[in-house]
KOLNU-553209 format. One record per residue (C-alpha): residue in one letter; x, y, z. Coordinates in pm, whole numbers, plus 50000, padded with zeros to 5 digits. Layout:
residues N
<atom a,<X,Y,Z>>
...
END
This chain:
residues 526
<atom m,<51585,51672,51827>>
<atom l,<51221,51715,51592>>
<atom v,<51259,51631,51193>>
<atom v,<51026,51682,50940>>
<atom a,<51033,51575,50636>>
<atom f,<50817,51665,50275>>
<atom k,<50734,51529,49974>>
<atom p,<50765,51638,49680>>
<atom g,<50544,51475,49343>>
<atom h,<50313,51250,49340>>
<atom d,<50170,51092,49704>>
<atom g,<50331,51338,49866>>
<atom g,<50310,51412,50231>>
<atom v,<50419,51479,50576>>
<atom a,<50586,51313,50847>>
<atom a,<50726,51454,51217>>
<atom i,<50981,51228,51382>>
<atom r,<51032,51371,51751>>
<atom n,<51326,51202,51958>>
<atom g,<51328,50850,51714>>
<atom r,<50898,50847,51709>>
<atom l,<50754,50900,51443>>
<atom v,<50520,51109,51566>>
<atom y,<50269,51200,51215>>
<atom s,<50307,51089,50889>>
<atom l,<50008,51253,50657>>
<atom e,<49977,51153,50358>>
<atom s,<49785,51452,50121>>
<atom e,<49551,51211,49879>>
<atom k,<49399,51067,50265>>
<atom d,<49087,51247,50412>>
<atom s,<48921,51145,50034>>
<atom f,<49131,51407,49798>>
<atom a,<49243,51248,49502>>
<atom r,<49474,50957,49537>>
<atom y,<49889,51054,49478>>
<atom s,<49792,51382,49567>>
<atom f,<50087,51560,49510>>
<atom l,<50185,51736,49879>>
<atom t,<49902,52005,49971>>
<atom p,<49851,52323,50187>>
<atom t,<49594,52176,50350>>
<atom t,<49820,51901,50451>>
<atom l,<50121,52113,50615>>
<atom l,<49822,52285,50817>>
<atom e,<49669,51988,50948>>
<atom l,<50074,51855,51056>>
<atom a,<50168,52220,51177>>
<atom e,<49779,52258,51408>>
<atom r,<49944,51920,51578>>
<atom l,<50321,52001,51677>>
<atom d,<50396,52224,51923>>
<atom e,<50727,52346,51830>>
<atom v,<50935,52516,51513>>
<atom p,<51110,52164,51379>>
<atom d,<51494,52171,51400>>
<atom v,<51569,51977,51060>>
<atom v,<51343,52055,50810>>
<atom a,<51418,51787,50529>>
<atom v,<51298,51714,50162>>
<atom g,<51265,51424,49980>>
<atom g,<51474,51445,49613>>
<atom w,<51253,51451,49300>>
<atom q,<51272,51497,48916>>
<atom e,<50908,51540,48734>>
<atom k,<50927,51360,48419>>
<atom g,<50922,51543,48083>>
<atom i,<51065,51901,48311>>
<atom s,<51420,51921,48119>>
<atom i,<51381,52334,48338>>
<atom k,<51451,52318,48736>>
<atom g,<51257,51942,48757>>
<atom q,<51506,51887,49025>>
<atom v,<51367,51926,49383>>
<atom g,<51666,51916,49661>>
<atom a,<51883,51593,49588>>
<atom g,<51718,51468,49291>>
<atom y,<51560,51166,49237>>
<atom h,<51855,50915,49225>>
<atom g,<52199,50853,49400>>
<atom a,<52285,50582,49704>>
<atom e,<52528,50883,49862>>
<atom s,<52331,51168,49717>>
<atom v,<52350,51412,50021>>
<atom v,<52227,51768,50091>>
<atom t,<52291,51978,50459>>
<atom r,<52333,52334,50529>>
<atom s,<52178,52535,50771>>
<atom s,<51899,52710,50713>>
<atom r,<51562,52953,50858>>
<atom f,<51232,52794,50895>>
<atom f,<50955,52996,51044>>
<atom g,<51230,53269,51262>>
<atom k,<51464,52945,51353>>
<atom d,<51756,52844,51290>>
<atom v,<51730,52502,51186>>
<atom t,<51895,52210,50983>>
<atom f,<51809,52187,50611>>
<atom f,<51858,51849,50451>>
<atom s,<51815,51681,50151>>
<atom s,<51901,51336,50009>>
<atom s,<51784,51136,49676>>
<atom h,<51460,50913,49646>>
<atom e,<51627,50588,49620>>
<atom r,<51823,50685,49993>>
<atom s,<51441,50795,50091>>
<atom h,<51289,50393,50025>>
<atom i,<51659,50226,50148>>
<atom l,<51724,50482,50446>>
<atom g,<51337,50459,50534>>
<atom v,<51317,50062,50486>>
<atom l,<51607,50040,50740>>
<atom g,<51449,50277,50995>>
<atom m,<51136,50051,50992>>
<atom a,<51305,49760,51034>>
<atom p,<51331,49511,51322>>
<atom r,<51619,49727,51524>>
<atom r,<51902,49413,51511>>
<atom s,<52262,49466,51431>>
<atom h,<52377,49320,51099>>
<atom r,<52714,49353,50960>>
<atom l,<52570,49346,50570>>
<atom q,<52217,49439,50499>>
<atom a,<52080,49388,50181>>
<atom v,<51788,49674,50057>>
<atom l,<51631,49634,49760>>
<atom v,<51442,49897,49572>>
<atom w,<51175,49817,49278>>
<atom e,<50968,50051,49174>>
<atom g,<50826,50296,48864>>
<atom i,<51219,50386,48810>>
<atom t,<51453,50222,49037>>
<atom g,<51482,49861,49012>>
<atom a,<51875,49787,49206>>
<atom f,<51954,49597,49512>>
<atom f,<52181,49822,49756>>
<atom l,<52392,49654,50036>>
<atom v,<52461,49835,50361>>
<atom d,<52666,49845,50647>>
<atom d,<52611,49855,50960>>
<atom k,<52730,50233,50954>>
<atom f,<52402,50186,50795>>
<atom r,<52633,50315,50446>>
<atom v,<52592,50232,50134>>
<atom v,<52933,50003,49984>>
<atom k,<52755,49843,49661>>
<atom t,<52475,49919,49447>>
<atom i,<52375,49620,49159>>
<atom e,<52179,49725,48900>>
<atom v,<51878,49452,48811>>
<atom m,<51589,49603,48615>>
<atom d,<51592,49998,48482>>
<atom q,<51203,50051,48551>>
<atom p,<51038,49750,48686>>
<atom g,<50755,49882,48811>>
<atom a,<50710,50160,48507>>
<atom k,<50751,49822,48270>>
<atom y,<50454,49620,48440>>
<atom a,<50233,49898,48416>>
<atom a,<50322,49942,48047>>
<atom l,<50195,49637,47939>>
<atom f,<49828,49682,48115>>
<atom a,<49794,50068,47915>>
<atom i,<49929,49809,47610>>
<atom l,<49673,49610,47658>>
<atom d,<49390,49817,47737>>
<atom p,<49228,49933,47471>>
<atom t,<49112,50267,47666>>
<atom f,<49462,50339,47726>>
<atom p,<49582,50599,47397>>
<atom a,<49867,50422,47158>>
<atom t,<50107,50778,47233>>
<atom g,<50171,50973,47493>>
<atom g,<49996,50817,47772>>
<atom f,<50211,50791,48142>>
<atom p,<50198,50505,48295>>
<atom r,<49934,50519,48569>>
<atom l,<50004,50413,48903>>
<atom s,<49697,50231,49028>>
<atom d,<49773,50014,48708>>
<atom a,<49991,49804,48908>>
<atom g,<49734,49660,49129>>
<atom k,<49510,49555,48888>>
<atom l,<49746,49321,48729>>
<atom m,<49897,49170,48997>>
<atom a,<49513,49068,49044>>
<atom l,<49508,48980,48699>>
<atom a,<49814,48725,48723>>
<atom a,<49645,48505,48894>>
<atom y,<49384,48359,48649>>
<atom a,<49661,48228,48414>>
<atom n,<49967,48026,48446>>
<atom p,<50216,48110,48315>>
<atom d,<50360,47778,48219>>
<atom d,<50023,47799,47989>>
<atom a,<50175,48084,47706>>
<atom g,<50305,48015,47403>>
<atom p,<50589,48107,47236>>
<atom e,<50425,48435,47111>>
<atom i,<50312,48650,47444>>
<atom n,<50640,48544,47600>>
<atom a,<50796,48665,47298>>
<atom a,<50584,48959,47356>>
<atom v,<50655,49070,47728>>
<atom d,<51017,48993,47687>>
<atom r,<50999,49329,47434>>
<atom v,<50746,49478,47710>>
<atom l,<51064,49457,47958>>
<atom a,<51325,49562,47654>>
<atom i,<51103,49906,47696>>
<atom g,<51376,50148,47747>>
<atom n,<51132,50479,47878>>
<atom a,<50799,50382,47963>>
<atom y,<50734,50738,48040>>
<atom p,<50573,50789,47788>>
<atom v,<50447,50413,47734>>
<atom p,<50586,50363,47374>>
<atom k,<50242,50092,47316>>
<atom d,<50207,50270,46975>>
<atom d,<50566,50028,46938>>
<atom f,<50342,49746,46970>>
<atom r,<50089,49726,46722>>
<atom d,<50231,49471,46560>>
<atom s,<50217,49233,46884>>
<atom v,<49981,49003,47032>>
<atom l,<49890,49155,47309>>
<atom f,<49796,49573,47169>>
<atom d,<49475,49658,47256>>
<atom a,<49452,49255,47331>>
<atom g,<49221,49334,47664>>
<atom l,<49310,49291,48018>>
<atom t,<49108,48995,48099>>
<atom t,<49115,48784,47793>>
<atom e,<49327,48494,47763>>
<atom i,<49592,48689,47565>>
<atom g,<49564,48967,47865>>
<atom t,<49572,48753,48215>>
<atom l,<49880,48512,48018>>
<atom a,<50063,48812,47973>>
<atom a,<49991,48968,48352>>
<atom a,<50093,48606,48479>>
<atom v,<50385,48621,48241>>
<atom i,<50561,48939,48285>>
<atom t,<50507,48910,48699>>
<atom r,<50708,48601,48675>>
<atom k,<50926,48755,48492>>
<atom i,<50999,48985,48641>>
<atom f,<51065,48852,48976>>
<atom d,<51283,48587,48767>>
<atom a,<51509,48822,48709>>
<atom f,<51535,48998,49009>>
<atom a,<51573,48651,49207>>
<atom d,<51806,48528,48971>>
<atom v,<52063,48860,49053>>
<atom a,<52043,48766,49425>>
<atom r,<52134,48423,49388>>
<atom r,<52439,48509,49173>>
<atom d,<52534,48848,49325>>
<atom l,<52455,48853,49684>>
<atom p,<52567,48717,49980>>
<atom s,<52374,48395,50138>>
<atom g,<52227,48499,50422>>
<atom l,<52150,48841,50486>>
<atom p,<51796,49015,50601>>
<atom l,<51674,49144,50322>>
<atom r,<51481,49444,50315>>
<atom i,<51216,49579,50036>>
<atom s,<51095,49898,49920>>
<atom g,<50930,50034,49648>>
<atom g,<50614,50003,49485>>
<atom c,<50655,49663,49394>>
<atom g,<50707,49596,49757>>
<atom l,<50343,49589,49704>>
<atom n,<50351,49317,49510>>
<atom c,<50167,49020,49779>>
<atom d,<50263,48740,49499>>
<atom w,<50645,48847,49460>>
<atom n,<50687,48904,49830>>
<atom q,<50556,48603,49957>>
<atom q,<50859,48440,49683>>
<atom w,<51137,48611,49858>>
<atom r,<51013,48469,50192>>
<atom e,<51017,48115,50042>>
<atom l,<51320,48149,49802>>
<atom g,<51539,48053,50082>>
<atom h,<51844,48304,49976>>
<atom f,<51762,48552,50259>>
<atom s,<51766,48556,50681>>
<atom e,<51437,48659,50691>>
<atom v,<51208,48946,50497>>
<atom f,<51150,49268,50631>>
<atom v,<50883,49515,50421>>
<atom p,<50699,49810,50552>>
<atom p,<50318,49869,50509>>
<atom c,<50450,50182,50334>>
<atom p,<50703,50013,50093>>
<atom n,<50581,50292,49738>>
<atom d,<50605,50645,49799>>
<atom s,<50377,50666,50047>>
<atom g,<50651,50629,50282>>
<atom s,<50921,50812,50138>>
<atom a,<50876,51107,50369>>
<atom i,<50913,50921,50660>>
<atom g,<51197,50781,50488>>
<atom t,<51361,51105,50420>>
<atom a,<51320,51205,50814>>
<atom a,<51456,50876,50890>>
<atom d,<51799,50926,50627>>
<atom a,<51828,51319,50792>>
<atom l,<51807,51120,51099>>
<atom a,<52093,50820,51005>>
<atom t,<52324,51120,50861>>
<atom l,<52277,51340,51196>>
<atom t,<52258,51106,51465>>
<atom g,<52426,50763,51298>>
<atom s,<52137,50578,51253>>
<atom p,<51767,50584,51113>>
<atom s,<51629,50384,51330>>
<atom i,<51271,50456,51442>>
<atom e,<50989,50426,51657>>
<atom w,<50641,50377,51488>>
<atom d,<50301,50306,51457>>
<atom v,<50060,50199,51172>>
<atom y,<49866,50399,51261>>
<atom s,<50036,50718,51301>>
<atom g,<49812,50935,51058>>
<atom l,<49495,51156,51147>>
<atom d,<49212,51134,51390>>
<atom f,<48838,51067,51289>>
<atom v,<48728,51411,51243>>
<atom t,<48324,51471,51401>>
<atom d,<48275,51794,51196>>
<atom t,<47880,51734,51228>>
<atom l,<47633,51415,51367>>
<atom p,<47439,51194,51118>>
<atom d,<47091,51312,51093>>
<atom p,<46849,51129,51386>>
<atom a,<46575,51087,51142>>
<atom r,<46731,50883,50953>>
<atom w,<47034,50691,51155>>
<atom q,<46983,50564,51458>>
<atom r,<47243,50580,51732>>
<atom r,<47361,50280,51943>>
<atom p,<47615,50137,52108>>
<atom l,<47845,49924,51962>>
<atom d,<47745,49595,52056>>
<atom d,<48009,49350,51864>>
<atom a,<47838,49058,51863>>
<atom a,<47498,49222,51790>>
<atom l,<47746,49347,51489>>
<atom a,<47921,49009,51413>>
<atom s,<47530,48878,51387>>
<atom a,<47412,49167,51133>>
<atom l,<47759,49121,50867>>
<atom g,<47653,48786,50906>>
<atom a,<47290,48822,50770>>
<atom g,<47436,48992,50434>>
<atom r,<47517,49364,50620>>
<atom i,<47843,49531,50456>>
<atom a,<47954,49835,50750>>
<atom a,<48207,50157,50750>>
<atom w,<48445,50096,51068>>
<atom c,<48668,50415,51177>>
<atom q,<48882,50360,51475>>
<atom g,<49105,50651,51583>>
<atom r,<49338,50751,51315>>
<atom w,<49462,50682,51047>>
<atom e,<49659,50429,50855>>
<atom i,<50025,50442,50725>>
<atom g,<50039,50371,50374>>
<atom p,<49805,50241,50089>>
<atom r,<49611,49949,50281>>
<atom a,<49305,49940,50517>>
<atom l,<49460,49802,50830>>
<atom g,<49108,49805,51029>>
<atom n,<49080,50151,51098>>
<atom r,<48900,50276,50801>>
<atom s,<48778,49970,50661>>
<atom l,<48452,49819,50487>>
<atom l,<48394,49504,50697>>
<atom a,<48162,49251,50559>>
<atom d,<48075,48870,50543>>
<atom a,<48320,48623,50459>>
<atom c,<48179,48334,50441>>
<atom s,<47915,48475,50163>>
<atom a,<48085,48497,49781>>
<atom a,<47842,48803,49777>>
<atom s,<48045,48958,49979>>
<atom k,<48268,48976,49722>>
<atom n,<48051,49159,49414>>
<atom r,<47867,49351,49676>>
<atom l,<48196,49558,49816>>
<atom n,<48356,49609,49450>>
<atom v,<47991,49698,49359>>
<atom i,<48048,49938,49608>>
<atom k,<48341,50062,49581>>
<atom q,<48284,50108,49189>>
<atom r,<48597,49898,49107>>
<atom e,<48658,49575,48833>>
<atom t,<48497,49273,48928>>
<atom y,<48787,49082,48924>>
<atom r,<48968,49192,49183>>
<atom p,<48977,49009,49490>>
<atom i,<48830,49161,49832>>
<atom a,<49109,49074,50109>>
<atom p,<49013,48928,50477>>
<atom v,<49092,49040,50826>>
<atom a,<49143,48755,51028>>
<atom r,<49238,48696,51456>>
<atom v,<49591,48516,51474>>
<atom e,<49384,48263,51569>>
<atom d,<49241,48161,51321>>
<atom l,<49540,48161,51111>>
<atom a,<49617,47801,51120>>
<atom a,<49201,47679,51021>>
<atom a,<49171,47933,50761>>
<atom f,<49525,47935,50552>>
<atom d,<49786,47707,50515>>
<atom a,<49987,47913,50652>>
<atom d,<49993,48094,51009>>
<atom f,<50267,48361,51018>>
<atom e,<50190,48716,51147>>
<atom d,<50084,48975,50879>>
<atom p,<49928,49266,51057>>
<atom y,<50031,49505,50754>>
<atom m,<49854,49285,50492>>
<atom l,<50168,49230,50221>>
<atom y,<50190,48836,50170>>
<atom f,<49945,48549,50003>>
<atom r,<49899,48255,50148>>
<atom r,<49650,47949,50053>>
<atom v,<49277,47955,50173>>
<atom r,<49214,47624,50381>>
<atom d,<48877,47696,50525>>
<atom q,<48591,47657,50242>>
<atom r,<48347,47840,50299>>
<atom l,<48572,48135,50280>>
<atom a,<48414,48219,49932>>
<atom a,<48389,48596,49934>>
<atom v,<48816,48657,50017>>
<atom t,<48973,48344,49819>>
<atom h,<49114,48463,49491>>
<atom v,<49045,48234,49185>>
<atom d,<49388,48108,49249>>
<atom g,<49314,48026,49575>>
<atom s,<49498,48269,49721>>
<atom a,<49404,48543,50003>>
<atom r,<49577,48922,50071>>
<atom v,<49552,48833,50463>>
<atom q,<49574,49119,50702>>
<atom t,<49605,48948,51032>>
<atom v,<49518,49066,51364>>
<atom s,<49552,49015,51744>>
<atom h,<49509,49193,52048>>
<atom q,<49820,49371,52020>>
<atom s,<49797,49504,51704>>
<atom n,<49442,49620,51709>>
<atom q,<49243,49557,52012>>
<atom r,<48932,49724,51917>>
<atom l,<48924,49482,51564>>
<atom h,<49041,49220,51747>>
<atom r,<48709,49207,51988>>
<atom l,<48520,49187,51639>>
<atom l,<48672,48971,51506>>
<atom g,<48636,48748,51844>>
<atom a,<48218,48787,51834>>
<atom v,<48236,48656,51422>>
<atom a,<48408,48310,51569>>
<atom s,<48116,48268,51787>>
<atom d,<47909,48285,51579>>
<atom t,<48117,48091,51264>>
<atom g,<48342,47938,51471>>
<atom l,<48646,48173,51233>>
<atom g,<48718,48510,51340>>
<atom v,<48714,48597,50942>>
<atom l,<48592,48911,50761>>
<atom c,<48648,49124,50453>>
<atom n,<48843,49386,50492>>
<atom t,<48837,49640,50192>>
<atom s,<48917,50080,50236>>
<atom l,<48683,50310,50312>>
<atom n,<48759,50578,50022>>
<atom f,<48531,50698,49720>>
<atom n,<48684,50581,49442>>
<atom g,<49027,50751,49329>>
<atom h,<49058,50914,49617>>
<atom g,<49218,50857,49906>>
<atom f,<49053,50711,50255>>
<atom v,<48730,50847,50453>>
<atom n,<48806,51075,50781>>
<atom r,<48538,51261,50808>>
<atom m,<48184,51251,50894>>
<atom t,<47976,51400,50631>>
<atom d,<48191,51278,50387>>
<atom l,<48091,50899,50519>>
<atom i,<47732,51027,50534>>
<atom a,<47713,51040,50182>>
<atom y,<47926,50742,50142>>
<atom c,<47699,50564,50293>>
<atom e,<47358,50716,50170>>
<atom s,<47499,50711,49821>>
<atom r,<47638,50390,49811>>
<atom g,<47381,50176,50016>>
<atom v,<47586,50086,50309>>
<atom t,<47363,50053,50630>>
<atom d,<47519,50085,50922>>
<atom m,<47862,50265,51041>>
<atom v,<48089,50235,51337>>
<atom v,<48279,50547,51458>>
<atom g,<48477,50394,51774>>
<atom e,<48210,50292,52015>>
<atom d,<47925,50458,51802>>
<atom w,<47725,50227,51594>>
<atom y,<47472,50389,51313>>
<atom q,<47260,50203,51133>>
<atom d,<47043,50402,50855>>
<atom r,<46639,50342,50929>>
<atom i,<46587,50403,50538>>
<atom g,<46852,50150,50422>>
<atom l,<46717,49892,50622>>
<atom a,<46360,49953,50600>>
<atom a,<46465,49915,50177>>
<atom g,<46626,49558,50234>>
<atom q,<46331,49420,50386>>
<atom a,<46104,49550,50145>>
<atom a,<46306,49384,49886>>
END
């Protein structure tokens, strides 16, 4: 059975699952389209070109466009743990099953379908995102048997604080920006919430009491210490730390009070990208295990709707999947040999070049599902040079306060960090132990590590082994290869333009290593 599912609205995408295995998950933002893009015809055509049959099930995720009162609902709509629609339909001349379920269910069944396939009498699913903030108890038949509401719009309120602090955000009419929550997570590390006085605490409580953050009622906070206070100021960082603590505590208190202890916890929704919160769920001691997929935000919702269709039609949402389920890199041209010298990839030589301060654009195989570069569409740099962080943020045109994540071999975790658990999807914080890792140590001593084993990413693991031979630690800087405000680079024309315009002197595509003669000569002259 082939299921093809579509995600409407922002973070649009399409997923194909054949006989219980994820074949493709394509997000419309990738291949250098705008971040958070709606589903595009290009994405549909990319999938259609690669499938050799018309699907048996066509699934559309539920959605509701904010501010639209007429025809704003898509499919089964946004809310409802039981909102499911099935009917017979036709698709390009074939009789098919049409399926739709609510957006909330795409998160619930998506994380259950991607979680380790083990039998549980009950599982707890936490969906926390822009709109929904609730726990769902799910039985062994994958039925939601209880919903425990915690907080409305937790993700929107988190982003709303950023908007209220930001002098460039309009006082009226502005909607929460999808990119702001991750920035606030970075700012929270710059302060200790215990240092915040009653005025900041009270102001943050007012943010959490907002009835509707679409649009952000920023003008209501003119009398507040937060209004246009700035993002990197003491008020801004303290408020970020306070709201980070208060939101987690609100959900953790409900979990301890209303959920049986010892259940597995499955986390979905955009707040599942907050590594601080994920680590706190691991350390809470209330759950037997914690699972977060690499695409907990809406980038995984097409997968979730397809998994929900499977659950409805077969009784189980469980799927086999690989994080590298995007498209292969497209070699639509070759670099100009007058400028770019091509040579076979030599891990030892590349490790030495990175150690000397060069930065490499690294493209391997198929792109990663979800928003984080996991070693197939990455910029790599020396993790032991503090200058790497600043250079990468300049190349990516990002704020200077944002940290750079490390990628590390599993063999080096115990030496480099305070915990050696595997995290192949870069979802948890840990503390940096080795003081040499200046480029990847955030201001509070934390790092969001992607761990790499021979099994999870063999090609990157080999390069990290060469780095370890040079430095004693198989650790590099790893950040996404993308134009600012756009999804991953996925074709040679864009890669060349990116590197030549940003001073990236090394490009690796598969086993080919391209070196920029002009850029390297300029660097030597300087």
